[in-house]
Steps between C-alpha positions, in 0.01 A plus 500: 500500500443721805786531747405363843552736796739329740347397836667559837622135498654566152683802620642309802608217266677756276675660799613161636628394154704830491640431846608147426649599164753735654548347855546149638277502802543237774156343469170517312343641814764775519420595134131519576564707822718759316245522214220571753707746696584702188131498396394613855728799481260641236211509750666639812219738584282199565719324755516523874853371499795556268691172485877513452683283239830386635733359230799344669781262414794353683761635260543739206379405159183323612269708277386742766565820296361346186174415675484852637549628139190308389304611805596857419380468144157348592399656832305813571708821477840364611695724731868405543621592849873434452688825584163683560483708810240411759334832457456430129359155558249625762382778275446251213238301689146613439157351542568314175859406576783388269660160539830536680793292382821453681808316366799416724277539804803473733529876448191528713511204738867381502818632660512785243158624602606799718281794423208302355291477821214697338483274200508185719217648702297568188548146372389358835201727551379513138363142501174613655275804429471786750859478627617852389829647592493826701732780420531847640502777241686799655404728221131465584536405864279198440526121519437342166376146440683321212351177360721188498268239341653356186592163362878434485732247344846455651787295356822405681732228622386307801198545727332836568402605849215298662284823493523497118477132425211456733308739271632363173461242224853358515665367186819310553700522177769251397774503236405329180581133487670340197232472228284787632485797272311831481463758228727805538309810620584819306346819642464681167359206315288316767373766740256664262279196427509414873379854581214439254414189690511703826254747351256218412522365859432845642204550267358165597540547879420869525158440339394307812679668793179523706438126447858415598480717810191321625634146435537269799655182357540175676866485604718193547727685746432703817610813686769712335554247221131544406542879496797464271345251259145641493554744211657222292215261567247770416664561164508129428133461591421799277692348214331158523620199302754290686638804692285478821634151570856596399505810716404303811745219422771766469403655825523168681823400335693816551369562853607141590838558339542817705428306815731219410781750429482651848307820430461549874665725744799385703276506810249257355785276379635503863161405626493199268856404593417515870216260448742252342755566773253430779410160350298348788643700784272719720786738592859566398783698646592792278841351448358175372244668275782699346717181459220331312417799284867543398556129457244481207717458191228661276421775748625859489558550874865391525576785266264754655768745612872448559449230766160377378170570666550626856270484806446877481404498132278191555317682775460813295354312206258292706384788712305625197265200557489552878732210556750563775756288689436418860693326779401129490606217730658228286639163631844657481390809695343831430575676172356762270292333234179479299176316548346321201153617601606861457557434125164330434306816408770634276548165324131473431474859365819537299622159389214252529601270210670238725261295713573558877636212702214321680473615856539147632840479325640814652774427762736727694860556429769311705866524412681173496210274581291277265256330728462667839182678593544859615288806588526856403412664828448851363280373218313239701539242221637145499572228244764272350823672422588557139784304354590826314609655823870450427484723188 
């Protein structure tokens, strides 16, 4: 009986089975995503973007290093960057780059990261093609251009910087629960067959690099998330079977999970918190806005610095969105404060998930009053005072 040549879907199935044999992944979608990321590493010359794979957990012994072991055994030309000099890493990236792997990523991004600025810059820039590093070569008196484009997997405790996670497929590992078990991974015994699987993946994908490069798949996500997930979706479409649907389901699930877990900058989180703090007020004194921000028991602003968020820090963070405090006439007298209208554009652009308060329900701030009608002379607005004015 003739041996059937495995299809692309078969190879992805085999890779996923190997992953889930050695590692307990947090969800089926996570297992699909890691499978597709590994496969995509074998066709890097075809991609416009090099997605990062962030493997993070809240504590030690969550399986991060074990997952990185399996990624190392199955990806394209693994290059371990632990204890590698920045110069060595830069010189290792070519037009057909290796796959960079970083365990204990706090050595690059955490408090022990002094001296790794070049490596951090490479990991940030290398997500997109045509972002070379420039170095002056004194020996030749010339500026040389060094490529940075390469896929990279990073494992560590806690979140990575926003600049990394925003360009990454993020896998949140957990400790094994009672009853969960995985096969032990032994490098000498298990790596060799996994490298054979890697060779089959490379042979399959390298045969169609031109087709992969021209692919324009329908994407379930947008913007940078689409850039990150596009190589994985292209691989899934190329494999066929159930993989196209699973790839898109994984993209939606893990992107939503990243949004739910606060993968946003502190400034965007502050914008969203200000929207809640304003409630239905058209303007608030700075002091009251700070009170409300710091009073939120689930917020971060009471701990934002030794005394919590200050007026100066608030102004600095909001200035990035062209939001500035002005002198406003309140019922209690003039005071520095913020107009709700000044936030509208930033809210719409950066955190539009919450429906805005209907214009007819917007009322001005008045401390200590629940029913009186007042005016904000400097804003030219009027309405019923908010009963939240005593906050």
